[in-house]
C-alpha positions, 0 to 999 in steps of 0.5 A, spaced: 959 959 866 965 958 872 971 959 868 974 952 866 980 955 873 975 955 876 972 949 875 979 944 874 978 947 883 971 946 884 971 939 882 975 935 885 974 939 891 965 937 891 968 930 889 972 929 896 967 933 899 961 927 897 965 922 898 967 922 905 961 919 909 956 922 911 947 921 911 946 921 905 951 916 904 951 912 910 943 911 907 945 909 899 951 903 903 944 902 906 938 901 902 944 897 898 943 892 903 937 892 904 935 893 897 940 892 892 942 898 886 937 899 883 931 901 887 936 905 890 937 910 885 930 911 886 932 915 894 937 917 890 933 920 886 929 923 891 937 925 895 939 929 888 933 933 887 934 935 896 942 937 894 941 940 887 935 945 891 940 947 896 944 947 893 940 952 888 937 956 895 944 957 897 947 959 890 942 964 891 942 966 899 936 963 900 941 959 905 943 965 909 935 967 911 934 959 912 940 959 917 938 965 921 931 961 922 933 956 926 927 953 928 925 951 921 930 946 920 928 943 928 921 940 927 924 937 919 929 934 921 927 932 927 921 929 924 926 925 919 930 923 923 925 920 928 922 917 921 929 914 919 930 911 926 923 908 925 926 905 920 933 903 922 928 899 928 924 895 924 930 892 919 933 891 926 928 887 927 926 883 921 920 887 920 918 892 914 919 893 907 926 896 907 929 889 913 932 883 907 925 877 907 929 871 912 929 864 908 921 863 907 919 870 909 915 874 902 915 881 904 914 886 898 921 891 897 919 898 898 915 903 895 919 907 890 915 914 893 918 911 899 924 910 897 925 917 894 921 921 899 928 918 904 931 921 899 928 928 899 928 928 907 935 925 908 938 931 904 933 937 905 933 937 913 941 937 913 942 943 915 949 941 915 948 941 908 947 947 906 951 951 911 957 947 907 954 950 901 954 958 903 962 958 904 962 953 899 958 956 891 960 964 893 968 963 891 966 960 885 961 965 883 964 971 878 959 976 880 960 980 873 957 973 869 950 972 869 947 968 876 943 964 873 948 960 868 954 958 873 950 956 878 946 952 872 954 948 871 955 948 877 949 945 880 949 940 874 957 938 876 955 937 883 949 932 881 954 929 876 958 927 882 952 926 888 949 920 883 956 917 883 959 918 890 952 914 892 952 909 887 961 907 890 956 908 897 950 902 894 954 899 891 959 896 896 952 895 901 950 891 895 956 887 895 957 886 903 949 884 902 952 878 898 958 876 903 954 876 908 949 872 905 953 867 904 952 864 911 946 865 912 947 871 916 940 875 913 939 877 920 944 880 922 945 884 916 938 886 917 941 888 925 947 892 921 942 895 917 937 897 921 943 900 926 946 903 922 940 906 920 938 908 926 945 911 926 943 917 920 936 918 924 940 920 930 945 924 926 940 928 923 936 929 929 941 931 934 946 934 927 
């Protein structure tokens, strides 16, 4: 287990980094707007699995190898980005299960698996996330202690902090939905959410 002095630095450092707007936080806000906080939990579950895998791989040294193989990221992130952009266009047009149903139109909500996969792909296909963990984790790992125990503690803290930040963004999106919906602006809300989703897709594909 890392020392308390290291943890006292690690926790606020990662919290500030995690709280910074990024692809996953923007996605949480968009789904908070369109699906609600409760259904957004499925996306968060997939995202946290992805973040845990990336953090564990970075701590084990696998990320260094992955970053030397940019073509592995290229295909994955382009496919993921194209999928998110497609969902954004559908939301902008008030169509599909990701969009908020307009008055009098019954639309089934997005499936749980779809939301989970969306979060997983966004987390794993983000090369900046890999690079960040490669830079962040090593200084907090003591080579003189068993790696597995230290890594388990750090990953658990990372996932806890990440979940708290995702909840903050999803809750903010949900409140924005209620605010705009009061004026009957469902179509506007779908277009805002769709534009943000397309932005996340482009960010993922081109970043």
